[in-house]
TORRO-837655 format. One record per residue (C-alpha): x, y negated, z; residue number from 1; residue in three letters. Coordinates in steps of 0.2 Angstrom, whole numbers. Each point is the difference from the previous one (the first is absolute). Example, Ala and Ser with C-alpha at 12.3 -4.5 7.8 and 13.67 -1.06 7.14 Angstrom:
// residues 2
[site [62; 22; 39]; 1; ALA]
[site [6; -17; -3]; 2; SER]
// end
This chain:
// residues 119
[site [51; 24; 115]; 1; UNK]
[site [19; -1; 2]; 2; UNK]
[site [10; -6; -14]; 3; UNK]
[site [18; 1; 0]; 4; UNK]
[site [13; -14; -11]; 5; UNK]
[site [17; 1; 0]; 6; UNK]
[site [7; -10; 9]; 7; UNK]
[site [12; -11; -7]; 8; UNK]
[site [13; -4; 11]; 9; UNK]
[site [7; 20; 1]; 10; UNK]
[site [-13; 6; -11]; 11; UNK]
[site [-9; 10; 11]; 12; UNK]
[site [-17; 3; 0]; 13; UNK]
[site [-8; -11; 12]; 14; UNK]
[site [-19; 4; 7]; 15; UNK]
[site [-15; -11; -1]; 16; UNK]
[site [-16; 1; 5]; 17; UNK]
[site [-13; -4; -12]; 18; UNK]
[site [-11; -9; 8]; 19; UNK]
[site [14; -13; 4]; 20; UNK]
[site [3; -10; -16]; 21; UNK]
[site [20; 1; -7]; 22; UNK]
[site [8; -14; 9]; 23; UNK]
[site [8; -9; -14]; 24; UNK]
[site [14; -8; 6]; 25; UNK]
[site [3; -20; -5]; 26; UNK]
[site [12; -10; 5]; 27; UNK]
[site [-1; -20; 3]; 28; UNK]
[site [11; -2; -14]; 29; UNK]
[site [-10; 8; -13]; 30; UNK]
[site [-14; -12; 2]; 31; UNK]
[site [6; -12; -13]; 32; UNK]
[site [4; 14; -11]; 33; UNK]
[site [-21; 7; 2]; 34; UNK]
[site [-7; -16; -1]; 35; UNK]
[site [9; -3; -16]; 36; UNK]
[site [-6; 17; -6]; 37; UNK]
[site [-19; -5; 7]; 38; UNK]
[site [1; -16; -9]; 39; UNK]
[site [6; 7; -17]; 40; UNK]
[site [-16; 17; 2]; 41; UNK]
[site [-10; -16; 2]; 42; UNK]
[site [5; -7; -15]; 43; UNK]
[site [0; 15; -10]; 44; UNK]
[site [-16; 3; 9]; 45; UNK]
[site [-8; -16; -8]; 46; UNK]
[site [8; 0; -19]; 47; UNK]
[site [-9; 19; 0]; 48; UNK]
[site [-14; -9; 3]; 49; UNK]
[site [-1; -14; -9]; 50; UNK]
[site [4; 13; -13]; 51; UNK]
[site [-16; 10; 6]; 52; UNK]
[site [-11; -11; -3]; 53; UNK]
[site [6; -7; -18]; 54; UNK]
[site [-2; 15; -7]; 55; UNK]
[site [-17; 3; 8]; 56; UNK]
[site [-3; -17; -7]; 57; UNK]
[site [6; 8; -18]; 58; UNK]
[site [-9; 16; 2]; 59; UNK]
[site [-15; -9; 6]; 60; UNK]
[site [2; -10; -18]; 61; UNK]
[site [4; 15; -9]; 62; UNK]
[site [-17; 8; 6]; 63; UNK]
[site [-12; -15; -2]; 64; UNK]
[site [9; 1; -19]; 65; UNK]
[site [-3; 18; -3]; 66; UNK]
[site [-17; -4; 4]; 67; UNK]
[site [-3; -10; -11]; 68; UNK]
[site [8; 9; -12]; 69; UNK]
[site [-10; 14; 2]; 70; UNK]
[site [-14; -11; -2]; 71; UNK]
[site [4; -6; -16]; 72; UNK]
[site [4; 21; -4]; 73; UNK]
[site [-20; 2; 4]; 74; UNK]
[site [-3; -17; -10]; 75; UNK]
[site [8; 4; -14]; 76; UNK]
[site [-6; 19; -1]; 77; UNK]
[site [-19; -5; 2]; 78; UNK]
[site [2; -14; -15]; 79; UNK]
[site [8; 13; -12]; 80; UNK]
[site [-12; 13; 5]; 81; UNK]
[site [-14; -12; -3]; 82; UNK]
[site [7; -6; -16]; 83; UNK]
[site [0; 20; -6]; 84; UNK]
[site [-16; 3; 6]; 85; UNK]
[site [-7; -15; -12]; 86; UNK]
[site [12; 7; -14]; 87; UNK]
[site [-6; 17; 2]; 88; UNK]
[site [-19; -5; -1]; 89; UNK]
[site [5; -12; -15]; 90; UNK]
[site [9; 17; -8]; 91; UNK]
[site [-17; 9; 4]; 92; UNK]
[site [-11; -14; -8]; 93; UNK]
[site [13; 1; -16]; 94; UNK]
[site [-1; 18; 2]; 95; UNK]
[site [-20; 4; 0]; 96; UNK]
[site [-1; -16; -13]; 97; UNK]
[site [12; 9; -14]; 98; UNK]
[site [-10; 14; 2]; 99; UNK]
[site [-16; -7; -2]; 100; UNK]
[site [6; -5; -17]; 101; UNK]
[site [7; 17; -5]; 102; UNK]
[site [-19; 5; 2]; 103; UNK]
[site [-6; -13; -10]; 104; UNK]
[site [11; 3; -11]; 105; UNK]
[site [-3; 17; -3]; 106; UNK]
[site [-19; -2; 1]; 107; UNK]
[site [3; -12; -14]; 108; UNK]
[site [9; 12; -11]; 109; UNK]
[site [-12; 14; 5]; 110; UNK]
[site [-13; -12; -6]; 111; UNK]
[site [9; -8; -16]; 112; UNK]
[site [4; 22; -5]; 113; UNK]
[site [-17; 3; 0]; 114; UNK]
[site [-10; -14; -6]; 115; UNK]
[site [14; 3; -15]; 116; UNK]
[site [-6; 17; -3]; 117; UNK]
[site [-18; -5; -2]; 118; UNK]
[site [4; -13; -12]; 119; UNK]
// end
């Protein structure tokens, strides 16, 4: 494949074969600048790497905290559900006891009513 690039000298288009890599003219006086840029990029990369490690560490800590909170929530829900069920059973027992007493009271009233009529 052939690529066309503008020639920087006089804005003419020069043809370059795609099988050969593009050549960038490097002059000997560019090396210190390139080395400085390279060192700058390496330093920036190291800062980003450390920042990434810090963020990953924070993320792991937060994930562990999240798992703990979820477990605490599950434990609390289980405890509350048991308490609810226990209270529900107590209420049912009290309701049954009250119904039984009401029946006994009615039976006594009915029995007294018939005894009073006979006597």
